[in-house]
C-alpha positions as CSV (number, residue, x, y, z in Angstrom):
1,M,2.7,-8.9,10.9
2,E,5.9,-8.9,9.0
3,S,7.0,-6.2,6.6
4,F,7.6,-7.1,2.9
5,E,9.0,-5.4,-0.1
6,I,7.3,-4.6,-3.5
7,Q,8.8,-3.3,-6.7
8,L,6.9,-0.5,-8.4
9,L,8.7,0.8,-11.5
10,E,12.1,2.0,-10.3
11,S,11.0,2.2,-6.6
12,K,11.6,-0.5,-4.1
13,L,9.0,0.0,-1.4
14,T,8.7,-1.6,2.1
15,I,5.2,-2.3,3.2
16,Q,4.5,-2.5,6.9
17,P,1.1,-4.0,7.7
18,Q,-0.5,-2.4,10.7
19,E,-2.9,-4.1,13.3
20,N,-5.8,-1.9,12.2
21,G,-5.7,-3.2,8.5
22,T,-3.8,-0.3,7.1
23,Y,-0.4,-0.5,5.4
24,R,2.5,1.9,6.0
25,V,4.4,2.6,2.8
26,M,8.2,3.3,3.1
27,E,10.8,4.1,0.6
28,A,14.2,3.6,2.2
29,E,13.8,5.3,5.5
30,E,11.1,7.8,4.3
31,K,7.5,7.2,5.1
32,L,5.4,8.0,2.0
33,G,2.1,7.4,3.7
34,V,-0.5,5.0,5.0
35,I,-2.9,3.3,2.6
36,Y,-6.0,1.1,3.2
37,P,-8.4,-1.0,1.2
38,E,-12.1,-0.2,0.9
39,A,-14.6,-2.7,-0.5
40,L,-17.1,-1.4,-3.0
41,G,-19.3,-4.3,-3.8
42,D,-17.1,-6.9,-5.3
43,H,-14.3,-4.4,-6.1
44,V,-11.6,-3.2,-3.8
45,T,-10.2,0.3,-4.1
46,W,-7.2,1.7,-2.2
47,N,-7.2,5.0,-0.5
48,T,-5.1,7.3,1.7
49,Q,-5.4,10.4,3.9
50,D,-1.8,11.3,3.1
51,D,-0.6,13.5,0.2
52,M,-0.1,10.6,-2.3
53,D,-1.3,10.4,-5.9
54,I,-4.4,8.1,-5.9
55,D,-3.2,6.2,-9.0
56,F,0.1,5.5,-7.2
57,V,-1.9,4.3,-4.1
58,Q,-4.0,2.0,-6.3
59,Q,-1.0,0.5,-7.9
60,I,0.7,-0.1,-4.5
61,G,-2.6,-1.6,-3.2
62,E,-2.8,-4.0,-6.2
63,L,0.7,-5.2,-5.5
64,I,-0.2,-5.7,-1.8
65,T,-3.2,-7.7,-2.8
66,E,-1.0,-9.9,-5.1
67,H,1.5,-10.4,-2.3
68,N,-1.3,-11.5,0.2
69,M,-2.7,-14.1,-2.1
């Protein structure tokens, strides 16, 4: 799986898809965390076990979803 970039406000983030369905989020050379989608009925929410703001995680997840369409 190939990495790709997304733009969120002033941040250019590199997204590295992982084999287990998670996504590593990088800013420059710094790992911000790992996020993953969870299906709740017909709605998908994005979560993390890292110290990241959940609204920020959701925004990144929505951009990942758009990229994958």
